[in-house]
SERO-4910 file (N, C-alpha, C, O; in steps of 0.05 Angstrom, whole numbers):
BEGIN
 pado doro    nc1    nc2    nc3   cac1   cac2   cac3    cc1    cc2    cc3    oc1    oc2    oc3
  Ala    A   1696  -1306  -4973   1685  -1285  -4956   1707  -1271  -4940   1708  -1246  -4937
  Lys    A   1725  -1288  -4928   1747  -1276  -4913   1764  -1259  -4931   1774  -1238  -4922
  Leu    A   1767  -1268  -4955   1784  -1254  -4974   1772  -1226  -4980   1786  -1206  -4980
  Gly    A   1746  -1226  -4985   1733  -1201  -4991   1733  -1182  -4968   1738  -1158  -4972
  Ala    A   1729  -1192  -4943   1730  -1175  -4920   1757  -1162  -4916   1760  -1139  -4909
  Ser    A   1778  -1178  -4921   1805  -1168  -4917   1811  -1146  -4937   1823  -1125  -4930
  Leu    A   1802  -1150  -4962   1807  -1129  -4982   1791  -1104  -4976   1802  -1082  -4979
  Leu    A   1767  -1107  -4968   1750  -1084  -4962   1761  -1068  -4938   1761  -1044  -4937
  Leu    A   1771  -1084  -4918   1783  -1071  -4894   1808  -1055  -4902   1812  -1032  -4893
  Ala    A   1824  -1068  -4919   1848  -1053  -4928   1841  -1028  -4943   1853  -1007  -4940
  Ala    A   1820  -1030  -4960   1811  -1007  -4975   1801   -985  -4957   1806   -961  -4961
  Ala    A   1785   -993  -4937   1773   -973  -4918   1795   -959  -4903   1794   -934  -4901
  Ile    A   1815   -974  -4893   1836   -961  -4877   1852   -942  -4895   1859   -920  -4888
  Ala    A   1858   -952  -4919   1874   -936  -4938   1859   -910  -4944   1871   -888  -4945
  Gly    A   1833   -913  -4949   1817   -889  -4956   1816   -869  -4933   1817   -845  -4938
  Ser    A   1814   -879  -4908   1812   -861  -4885   1838   -846  -4880   1838   -825  -4867
  Asn    A   1860   -857  -4890   1886   -844  -4886   1895   -828  -4910   1917   -819  -4912
  Gly    A   1877   -826  -4929   1884   -809  -4952   1897   -824  -4975   1906   -812  -4994
  Phe    A   1900   -851  -4973   1913   -866  -4994   1892   -872  -5016   1868   -875  -5010
  Ser    A   1902   -874  -5041   1884   -880  -5063   1881   -910  -5067   1901   -924  -5067
  Val    A   1857   -919  -5070   1852   -948  -5073   1837   -952  -5099   1817   -940  -5104
  Asp    A   1847   -971  -5115   1833   -978  -5140   1812   -999  -5133   1818  -1023  -5133
  Arg    A   1787   -989  -5128   1766  -1008  -5120   1759  -1027  -5143   1752  -1050  -5138
  Ala    A   1761  -1018  -5168   1755  -1036  -5190   1776  -1058  -5192   1769  -1081  -5197
  Gly    A   1801  -1051  -5186   1822  -1071  -5187   1818  -1092  -5165   1823  -1115  -5169
  Val    A   1810  -1082  -5141   1805  -1100  -5119   1783  -1120  -5126   1785  -1144  -5120
  Ser    A   1762  -1110  -5139   1739  -1127  -5147   1748  -1148  -5167   1741  -1171  -5165
  Arg    A   1765  -1140  -5186   1774  -1159  -5206   1791  -1180  -5194   1789  -1204  -5201
  Thr    A   1809  -1172  -5175   1827  -1191  -5162   1810  -1212  -5146   1816  -1235  -5146
  Arg    A   1790  -1202  -5132   1773  -1220  -5116   1759  -1240  -5134   1757  -1263  -5127
  Thr    A   1749  -1232  -5158   1735  -1249  -5176   1754  -1271  -5188   1747  -1294  -5190
  Gln    A   1778  -1261  -5194   1798  -1280  -5205   1806  -1301  -5185   1808  -1325  -5192
  Leu    A   1809  -1293  -5160   1818  -1312  -5140   1795  -1331  -5133   1800  -1355  -5126
  Ala    A   1771  -1322  -5134   1748  -1340  -5128   1746  -1362  -5149   1737  -1384  -5143
  Ala    A   1755  -1355  -5174   1753  -1375  -5195   1778  -1393  -5196   1779  -1412  -5212
  Thr    A   1798  -1387  -5179   1823  -1403  -5179   1822  -1423  -5157   1820  -1416  -5134
  Pro    A   1824  -1449  -5164   1822  -1470  -5144   1848  -1475  -5129   1848  -1490  -5109
  Asp    A   1870  -1462  -5138   1896  -1467  -5126   1896  -1456  -5097   1895  -1432  -5094
  Glu    A   1899  -1474  -5077   1899  -1465  -5049   1924  -1449  -5043   1924  -1430  -5026
  Ser    A   1946  -1456  -5056   1971  -1442  -5050   1969  -1413  -5059   1979  -1395  -5046
  Thr    A   1955  -1409  -5082   1951  -1381  -5091   1934  -1366  -5071   1940  -1343  -5065
  Arg    A   1912  -1378  -5062   1895  -1365  -5042   1911  -1359  -5017   1908  -1337  -5005
  Arg    A   1928  -1378  -5008   1943  -1374  -4983   1962  -1351  -4986   1966  -1334  -4968
  Arg    A   1976  -1350  -5010   1995  -1328  -5014   1980  -1301  -5013   1990  -1281  -5002
  Phe    A   1957  -1300  -5026   1942  -1275  -5026   1933  -1267  -4998   1934  -1243  -4991
  Leu    A   1924  -1287  -4982   1915  -1280  -4955   1939  -1269  -4939   1935  -1251  -4923
  Asn    A   1962  -1280  -4943   1986  -1270  -4929   1992  -1241  -4937   1998  -1224  -4920
  Val    A   1990  -1237  -4964   1995  -1209  -4973   1974  -1190  -4963   1980  -1168  -4954
  Ala    A   1948  -1199  -4963   1927  -1182  -4954   1929  -1175  -4924   1926  -1152  -4916
  Ser    A   1936  -1195  -4908   1939  -1190  -4879   1962  -1172  -4874   1961  -1155  -4856
  Thr    A   1983  -1175  -4889   2006  -1157  -4886   1999  -1128  -4893   2007  -1109  -4880
  Thr    A   1983  -1126  -4915   1974  -1099  -4923   1957  -1085  -4902   1961  -1062  -4896
  Val    A   1938  -1101  -4891   1921  -1090  -4870   1937  -1081  -4846   1932  -1059  -4835
  Ala    A   1956  -1098  -4838   1973  -1090  -4815   1989  -1065  -4820   1992  -1048  -4803
  Ser    A   2000  -1063  -4845   2016  -1040  -4852   1999  -1014  -4852   2008   -993  -4843
  Leu    A   1975  -1016  -4863   1958   -993  -4864   1949   -985  -4836   1946   -961  -4830
  Ala    A   1943  -1005  -4819   1935   -998  -4792   1958   -984  -4777   1953   -965  -4762
  Ala    A   1982   -993  -4782   2005   -980  -4769   2009   -952  -4780   2015   -933  -4765
  Ala    A   2004   -949  -4806   2006   -922  -4819   1986   -903  -4806   1992   -880  -4803
  Glu    A   1962   -913  -4799   1942   -896  -4787   1952   -885  -4760   1944   -863  -4753
  Leu    A   1969   -900  -4747   1979   -891  -4721   2001   -871  -4724   2004   -853  -4707
  Val    A   2018   -874  -4745   2042   -857  -4747   2038   -833  -4765   2054   -814  -4765
  Val    A   2017   -833  -4782   2013   -810  -4799   2009   -785  -4782   1992   -785  -4765
  Ala    A   2025   -765  -4788   2024   -740  -4772   1997   -726  -4776   1989   -723  -4799
  Pro    A   1985   -717  -4755   1960   -702  -4758   1965   -675  -4769   1988   -666  -4768
  Pro    A   1945   -662  -4780   1949   -635  -4791   1958   -616  -4769   1949   -619  -4746
  Pro    A   1975   -597  -4775   1985   -579  -4755   1963   -563  -4742   1944   -554  -4756
  Ala    A   1966   -558  -4716   1946   -542  -4702   1957   -514  -4700   1979   -509  -4689
  Tyr    A   1942   -494  -4709   1950   -467  -4709   1937   -452  -4686   1913   -453  -4683
  Ala    A   1953   -438  -4670   1943   -423  -4647   1928   -399  -4657   1937   -386  -4676
  Ser    A   1906   -393  -4645   1890   -369  -4653   1900   -344  -4640   1889   -322  -4645
  Gly    A   1920   -346  -4623   1930   -323  -4609   1926   -327  -4579   1943   -319  -4564
  Gly    A   1904   -338  -4572   1899   -345  -4544   1895   -321  -4526   1893   -298  -4536
  Ala    A   1895   -326  -4500   1889   -305  -4481   1912   -286  -4478   1908   -263  -4469
  Thr    A   1937   -294  -4485   1960   -277  -4480   1967   -259  -4504   1983   -241  -4501
  Ala    A   1955   -265  -4527   1962   -250  -4551   1943   -227  -4557   1950   -209  -4571
  Gly    A   1919   -228  -4548   1899   -208  -4555   1901   -183  -4540   1912   -182  -4517
  Lys    A   1892   -161  -4552   1894   -135  -4540   1876   -133  -4515   1880   -115  -4499
  Tyr    A   1856   -150  -4513   1837   -147  -4491   1847   -159  -4465   1834   -156  -4444
  Thr    A   1870   -172  -4465   1882   -182  -4440   1908   -167  -4434   1911   -159  -4411
  Thr    A   1925   -163  -4453   1951   -151  -4447   1948   -121  -4441   1962   -111  -4423
  Ile    A   1930   -108  -4454   1927    -79  -4449   1916    -73  -4421   1927    -56  -4408
  Pro    A   1895    -86  -4412   1886    -81  -4384   1907    -87  -4363   1910    -72  -4344
  Ile    A   1923   -108  -4367   1944   -114  -4349   1965    -92  -4349   1975    -83  -4328
  Ala    A   1973    -84  -4373   1993    -62  -4375   1983    -36  -4363   1999    -21  -4351
  Lys    A   1957    -31  -4366   1946     -7  -4354   1949     -7  -4323   1956     12  -4311
  Arg    A   1942    -30  -4311   1945    -33  -4282   1974    -29  -4273   1979    -18  -4252
  Arg    A   1992    -38  -4290   2020    -36  -4282   2032     -9  -4286   2048      1  -4270
  Tyr    A   2025      4  -4309   2040     28  -4317   2024     54  -4318   2036     75  -4320
  Tyr    A   1997     53  -4318   1982     77  -4320   1989     97  -4298   1993    121  -4304
  Gly    A   1991     88  -4274   1997    106  -4252   2024    119  -4255   2027    143  -4251
  Arg    A   2044    104  -4263   2071    115  -4267   2072    135  -4290   2085    156  -4287
  Val    A   2059    128  -4312   2059    146  -4335   2044    172  -4328   2054    194  -4334
  Gln    A   2021    170  -4315   2006    194  -4308   2020    212  -4288   2020    236  -4290
  Glu    A   2033    199  -4268   2049    215  -4249   2072    229  -4263   2079    252  -4256
  Ala    A   2085    215  -4282   2107    227  -4296   2098    251  -4313   2111    271  -4315
  Val    A   2074    248  -4326   2064    270  -4341   2057    294  -4323   2062    317  -4330
  His    A   2046    287  -4299   2040    308  -4279   2066    324  -4273   2065    349  -4273
  Glu    A   2087    310  -4267   2112    324  -4259   2125    337  -4283   2139    357  -4280
  Phe    A   2122    326  -4307   2132    338  -4331   2119    365  -4336   2132    385  -4344
  Leu    A   2093    366  -4331   2078    391  -4335   2085    412  -4314   2081    436  -4318
  Leu    A   2094    403  -4291   2102    422  -4270   2125    440  -4279   2130    461  -4267
  Met    A   2140    431  -4299   2163    447  -4309   2154    469  -4328   2171    486  -4335
  Thr    A   2129    469  -4336   2120    488  -4356   2126    517  -4350   2138    531  -4367
  Pro    A   2119    528  -4327   2125    557  -4321   2155    563  -4324   2162    584  -4335
  Ala    A   2172    545  -4314   2200    550  -4315   2211    549  -4344   2227    566  -4352
  Leu    A   2201    530  -4359   2212    526  -4385   2201    545  -4406   2213    550  -4427
  Ile    A   2178    557  -4400   2169    579  -4417   2189    602  -4416   2193    615  -4436
  Lys    A   2200    606  -4392   2221    627  -4389   2248    617  -4398   2267    633  -4401
  Gly    A   2251    591  -4401   2277    580  -4408   2295    577  -4384   2320    576  -4387
  Asp    A   2284    576  -4360   2300    575  -4336   2303    545  -4327   2284    533  -4318
  Leu    A   2327    535  -4332   2333    507  -4325   2343    504  -4297   2349    481  -4288
  Thr    A   2344    525  -4282   2354    523  -4254   2332    520  -4234   2338    514  -4210
  Glu    A   2307    524  -4242   2285    523  -4222   2281    494  -4212   2288    474  -4226
  Gln    A   2270    492  -4188   2269    466  -4174   2253    445  -4189   2263    422  -4190
  Pro    A   2230    450  -4200   2215    429  -4214   2231    417  -4237   2229    393  -4242
  Val    A   2247    433  -4251   2263    423  -4273   2286    406  -4262   2291    384  -4272
  Gln    A   2299    415  -4241   2321    400  -4229   2312    374  -4218   2324    353  -4221
  Asp    A   2289    375  -4204   2278    351  -4191   2270    330  -4212   2274    306  -4207
  Phe    A   2260    338  -4234   2250    319  -4255   2273    301  -4265   2269    278  -4272
  Phe    A   2297    312  -4267   2320    298  -4278   2339    288  -4257   2360    277  -4263
  Asp    A   2333    292  -4231   2351    284  -4209   2348    254  -4203   2326    245  -4196
  Val    A   2369    239  -4207   2368    210  -4203   2367    202  -4173   2365    178  -4167
  Thr    A   2369    221  -4156   2368    214  -4127   2342    225  -4115   2338    224  -4090
  Lys    A   2323    234  -4131   2300    248  -4121   2275    230  -4118   2260    234  -4099
  Thr    A   2271    211  -4136   2246    196  -4138   2250    167  -4129   2269    154  -4139
  Ile    A   2233    158  -4112   2233    130  -4104   2218    114  -4126   2193    117  -4129
  Val    A   2232     97  -4141   2219     82  -4162   2211     54  -4152   2193     42  -4163
  Ile    A   2225     44  -4132   2218     18  -4120   2220     21  -4089   2241     27  -4078
  Glu    A   2197     18  -4076   2197     20  -4047   2211     -5  -4035   2206    -27  -4043
  Gly    A   2228      0  -4015   2242    -22  -4002   2223    -37  -3983   2204    -26  -3973
  Lys    A   2230    -62  -3978   2214    -79  -3960   2231    -85  -3935   2255    -91  -3937
  Lys    A   2217    -84  -3913   2231    -91  -3888   2240   -120  -3888   2227   -138  -3899
  Lys    A   2264   -125  -3876   2275   -152  -3877   2272   -167  -3851   2285   -188  -3847
  Asp    A   2255   -157  -3834   2251   -170  -3808   2231   -193  -3812   2216   -193  -3831
  Val    A   2230   -211  -3793   2211   -234  -3793   2193   -230  -3769   2202   -234  -3746
  Asn    A   2168   -224  -3774   2148   -219  -3753   2158   -199  -3732   2155   -201  -3708
  Gly    A   2171   -178  -3743   2180   -156  -3726   2208   -161  -3714   2218   -144  -3699
  Val    A   2220   -184  -3718   2246   -191  -3707   2267   -191  -3729   2264   -205  -3748
  Cys    A   2288   -175  -3725   2309   -174  -3745   2328   -197  -3741   2339   -202  -3720
  Thr    A   2331   -213  -3763   2349   -236  -3761   2375   -232  -3777   2391   -251  -3780
  Lys    A   2379   -208  -3787   2404   -203  -3802   2428   -202  -3783   2425   -192  -3760
  Lys    A   2451   -211  -3791   2475   -212  -3774   2484   -184  -3767   2493   -179  -3745
  Asp    A   2481   -165  -3786   2490   -138  -3780   2468   -122  -3765   2473    -99  -3758
  Gly    A   2445   -134  -3761   2424   -120  -3746   2410    -99  -3761   2394    -84  -3750
  Asp    A   2415    -97  -3788   2402    -76  -3804   2380    -88  -3821   2386   -101  -3841
  Cys    A   2355    -85  -3812   2332    -95  -3827   2316    -72  -3839   2292    -76  -3845
  Arg    A   2327    -49  -3841   2312    -26  -3852   2306    -30  -3881   2322    -42  -3896
  Ala    A   2284    -19  -3889   2276    -20  -3918   2295     -2  -3934   2301     20  -3925
  Gln    A   2304    -12  -3956   2322      3  -3973   2308     10  -4000   2303     -8  -4016
  Asp    A   2301     35  -4003   2287     44  -4027   2307     47  -4050   2331     52  -4046
  Ile    A   2297     43  -4075   2313     47  -4098   2305     73  -4112   2281     77  -4117
  Tyr    A   2324     91  -4117   2319    117  -4127   2327    120  -4156   2346    106  -4165
  Asp    A   2314    137  -4171   2321    144  -4198   2307    170  -4204   2292    180  -4188
  Ser    A   2312    181  -4228   2298    205  -4235   2270    199  -4245   2265    177  -4255
  Arg    A   2252    218  -4242   2225    214  -4253   2227    211  -4283   2211    196  -4295
  Trp    A   2246    224  -4296   2249    222  -4325   2256    194  -4333   2245    183  -4352
  Asn    A   2275    181  -4320   2283    154  -4327   2259    134  -4323   2255    116  -4339
  Asp    A   2244    138  -4301   2221    121  -4296   2199    126  -4317   2185    108  -4325
  Met    A   2197    151  -4326   2177    157  -4347   2184    143  -4373   2166    132  -4386
  Lys    A   2209    143  -4380   2217    129  -4405   2211     99  -4403   2201     87  -4422
  Thr    A   2218     87  -4380   2213     58  -4377   2183     52  -4378   2175     34  -4393
  Ser    A   2167     66  -4363   2138     60  -4362   2124     66  -4388   2106     52  -4396
  Met    A   2132     87  -4401   2120     94  -4427   2126     72  -4448   2109     65  -4464
  Tyr    A   2150     63  -4448   2158     42  -4467   2143     16  -4462   2132      4  -4481
  Leu    A   2142      8  -4437   2128    -17  -4430   2098    -15  -4435   2086    -35  -4445
  Leu    A   2086      7  -4429   2058     11  -4434   2052     11  -4465   2034     -2  -4474
  Gly    A   2069     25  -4479   2066     26  -4508   2069     -2  -4521   2055     -8  -4541
  Asn    A   2087    -17  -4511   2093    -44  -4522   2069    -63  -4519   2066    -82  -4534
  Ala    A   2052    -57  -4499   2029    -74  -4495   2006    -69  -4514   1988    -86  -4518
  Phe    A   2006    -46  -4527   1985    -39  -4546   1991    -52  -4573   2000    -39  -4592
  Arg    A   1986    -78  -4575   1991    -94  -4599   1968   -113  -4603   1954   -120  -4583
  Ile    A   1964   -123  -4627   1943   -143  -4632   1955   -170  -4637   1940   -190  -4641
  Asn    A   1982   -173  -4638   1994   -199  -4640   2022   -198  -4627   2031   -176  -4620
  Gln    A   2034   -221  -4624   2060   -222  -4610   2084   -224  -4629   2106   -229  -4620
  Thr    A   2079   -221  -4655   2101   -224  -4674   2114   -198  -4683   2136   -198  -4693
  Lys    A   2100   -177  -4679   2110   -151  -4688   2131   -140  -4668   2127   -140  -4644
  Ala    A   2153   -131  -4679   2175   -121  -4662   2166    -95  -4649   2151    -79  -4661
  Pro    A   2174    -90  -4624   2165    -66  -4610   2172    -40  -4625   2156    -21  -4624
  Glu    A   2194    -40  -4639   2203    -16  -4653   2184     -9  -4676   2184     14  -4686
  Asn    A   2167    -28  -4684   2148    -23  -4706   2121    -15  -4697   2103     -9  -4713
  Leu    A   2117    -15  -4671   2090     -7  -4660   2087     23  -4660   2106     37  -4653
  Pro    A   2064     34  -4669   2060     63  -4669   2064     76  -4641   2075     98  -4639
  Thr    A   2056     61  -4620   2059     72  -4593   2089     75  -4585   2096     96  -4574
  Val    A   2105     55  -4592   2133     56  -4585   2147     77  -4602   2165     91  -4592
  Lys    A   2140     79  -4627   2152    100  -4645   2146    128  -4634   2164    145  -4633
  Ala    A   2121    132  -4625   2114    158  -4614   2129    164  -4588   2138    186  -4584
  Ala    A   2132    143  -4572   2147    147  -4547   2176    154  -4552   2187    172  -4539
  Lys    A   2189    141  -4571   2217    146  -4577   2221    174  -4589   2242    187  -4584
  Lys    A   2202    184  -4604   2204    212  -4613   2204    232  -4590   2220    251  -4589
  Phe    A   2187    226  -4571   2185    243  -4547   2211    240  -4531   2222    261  -4522
  Phe    A   2222    216  -4528   2247    212  -4513   2270    228  -4525   2286    240  -4510
  Lys    A   2271    229  -4551   2293    242  -4565   2293    272  -4557   2315    283  -4553
  Gln    A   2270    285  -4557   2269    313  -4550   2276    318  -4521   2292    337  -4515
  Val    A   2266    302  -4503   2271    307  -4475   2299    299  -4467   2310    311  -4448
  Asn    A   2311    280  -4481   2339    274  -4475   2357    297  -4481   2377    302  -4467
  Leu    A   2350    312  -4503   2366    336  -4509   2362    357  -4487   2381    372  -4480
  Leu    A   2338    359  -4477   2332    378  -4455   2347    370  -4430   2358    387  -4416
  Glu    A   2348    344  -4425   2362    334  -4401   2392    341  -4402   2403    348  -4381
  Arg    A   2404    339  -4425   2433    346  -4427   2438    375  -4420   2458    382  -4407
  Lys    A   2419    393  -4428   2422    421  -4421   2420    425  -4390   2434    441  -4379
  Val    A   2401    410  -4378   2396    414  -4350   2420    403  -4334   2428    416  -4314
  Leu    A   2431    381  -4342   2452    368  -4326   2480    380  -4332   2497    381  -4314
  Lys    A   2484    390  -4356   2510    400  -4364   2516    428  -4353   2534    432  -4337
  Lys    A   2501    447  -4362   2505    475  -4354   2478    490  -4355   2473    503  -4375
  Pro    A   2461    487  -4335   2435    500  -4337   2437    530  -4335   2453    541  -4320
  Ser    A   2420    543  -4352   2420    572  -4352   2391    581  -4345   2373    565  -4343
  Lys    A   2388    607  -4343   2362    618  -4335   2347    630  -4359   2325    640  -4356
  Asn    A   2359    629  -4382   2346    641  -4406   2354    625  -4431   2366    636  -4449
  Asp    A   2346    600  -4431   2354    582  -4453   2330    579  -4472   2312    563  -4466
  Lys    A   2331    594  -4493   2309    593  -4513   2307    566  -4527   2285    557  -4535
  Asp    A   2330    554  -4531   2329    527  -4544   2315    507  -4526   2301    489  -4536
  Ala    A   2318    510  -4500   2305    492  -4482   2274    496  -4483   2259    476  -4482
  Thr    A   2266    521  -4487   2237    526  -4489   2226    513  -4514   2204    502  -4514
  Ala    A   2241    515  -4536   2232    502  -4561   2231    472  -4559   2212    459  -4569
  Leu    A   2251    460  -4546   2252    431  -4542   2227    422  -4526   2215    402  -4532
  Tyr    A   2221    437  -4505   2199    430  -4488   2172    432  -4503   2155    415  -4499
  Ala    A   2169    453  -4519   2145    456  -4534   2141    433  -4554   2119    423  -4557
  Asn    A   2162    425  -4567   2161    403  -4586   2154    377  -4571   2139    360  -4581
  Ala    A   2167    374  -4548   2162    350  -4532   2133    347  -4523   2122    325  -4522
  Leu    A   2120    370  -4516   2092    369  -4508   2074    359  -4531   2056    343  -4526
  Asp    A   2080    368  -4556   2064    358  -4579   2068    328  -4583   2049    314  -4588
  Leu    A   2093    319  -4580   2098    291  -4584   2086    274  -4561   2077    251  -4566
  Leu    A   2086    285  -4537   2074    271  -4515   2044    268  -4519   2033    247  -4512
  Asp    A   2031    288  -4530   2002    286  -4535   1996    264  -4556   1976    250  -4553
  Glu    A   2013    261  -4575   2010    239  -4595   2011    212  -4581   1995    194  -4587
  Tyr    A   2030    209  -4563   2033    183  -4549   2009    178  -4531   1998    156  -4531
  Leu    A   2001    198  -4516   1978    195  -4497   1953    187  -4511   1937    171  -4501
  Asp    A   1949    198  -4535   1925    190  -4550   1926    161  -4558   1906    147  -4558
  Leu    A   1950    151  -4565   1953    123  -4574   1949    103  -4551   1940     80  -4556
  Val    A   1955    111  -4527   1952     93  -4504   1927     99  -4488   1924     91  -4465
  Glu    A   1909    114  -4500   1882    119  -4489   1883    135  -4462   1869    129  -4443
  Leu    A   1900    156  -4462   1901    174  -4440   1894    202  -4449   1898    208  -4473
  Pro    A   1884    219  -4431   1876    246  -4439   1900    263  -4447   1923    257  -4440
  Pro    A   1896    284  -4463   1918    301  -4472   1928    319  -4449   1915    321  -4428
  Thr    A   1951    331  -4453   1964    346  -4432   1947    371  -4424   1949    380  -4401
  Glu    A   1931    382  -4442   1916    406  -4437   1888    400  -4425   1872    419  -4422
  Ser    A   1883    375  -4418   1856    368  -4409   1851    376  -4380   1828    377  -4371
  Gly    A   1872    382  -4365   1870    387  -4336   1871    362  -4319   1871    363  -4295
  His    A   1871    339  -4332   1872    313  -4319   1897    310  -4302   1896    296  -4281
  Tyr    A   1919    321  -4310   1944    317  -4297   1951    338  -4276   1974    340  -4267
  Asp    A   1931    353  -4268   1936    373  -4247   1939    359  -4220   1950    371  -4201
  Gln    A   1930    335  -4218   1931    319  -4192   1956    301  -4192   1968    296  -4213
  Glu    A   1962    291  -4168   1983    270  -4166   1970    243  -4169   1946    239  -4165
  Phe    A   1986    223  -4177   1977    196  -4182   1993    176  -4167   2017    179  -4162
  Ser    A   1979    154  -4158   1993    132  -4145   2009    116  -4166   1998    111  -4188
  Thr    A   2033    109  -4160   2049     93  -4179   2050     64  -4171   2067     49  -4182
  Lys    A   2034     56  -4152   2034     28  -4144   2022     10  -4165   2003     17  -4178
  Val    A   2035    -13  -4168   2026    -33  -4188   1998    -44  -4180   1994    -50  -4157
  Gly    A   1980    -46  -4200   1954    -59  -4195   1934    -40  -4182   1913    -49  -4175
  Glu    A   1941    -15  -4179   1923      4  -4166   1897      6  -4182   1875      4  -4170
  Ser    A   1899     10  -4208   1875     12  -4225   1883     10  -4254   1905     19  -4262
  Ser    A   1865     -1  -4270   1869     -1  -4299   1853     21  -4313   1852     22  -4337
  Arg    A   1840     37  -4297   1824     59  -4307   1837     86  -4303   1855     88  -4286
  Ile    A   1829    105  -4318   1839    132  -4315   1826    144  -4289   1802    144  -4287
  Thr    A   1843    152  -4271   1833    162  -4246   1838    191  -4242   1831    203  -4222
***
């Protein structure tokens, strides 16, 4: 009886771990041993059986479980990354589009010297990061006594490129695709290429009748509309961008 239990236990463990067991062979061996009066033979078999059971039990502990595949989780799906990106970058992108469209009257004439055009590309004009006061409860603890907030400036154009890229990069359905392969990022880069050419004209030697600048701006508007559609924002001709927008992070994930 002990012999049969050991064999069946060994078979059960082996089967649960995916090992093949010859149940007919086990049955034959048990019958043969039952008919054999030699105690030494029985003892040897019991030793072998107990060793087999122990080995299979140990195998059950060390056999690697099947790999667990992540389904994407909360950080990979479009329903989490996109709303977060909207709260971070919608305001900045919309304000940039607002200021980009302010250049329209000047660039229709090809006048690169007008203030809206100059301001858009001026790296000292726009506060991109507001400075924080360095005092503690209203008391300045700095050795030099200067606890004033120090703002970080850049051009609206540079901030537009950054925010458009980061917003576009969030419009993905998985985390394995390279940003350069995303339709949103591709559309953004096409737009960047046109406006970078316009920027060179503005910074190098601006004129008041640059027809090439007018053509660059017209092409850029078409490319910008392609991008805005991909990131779920209204087109440039909708009138939505006639207003100014807050660029603060977390202000809203909705179109305001």
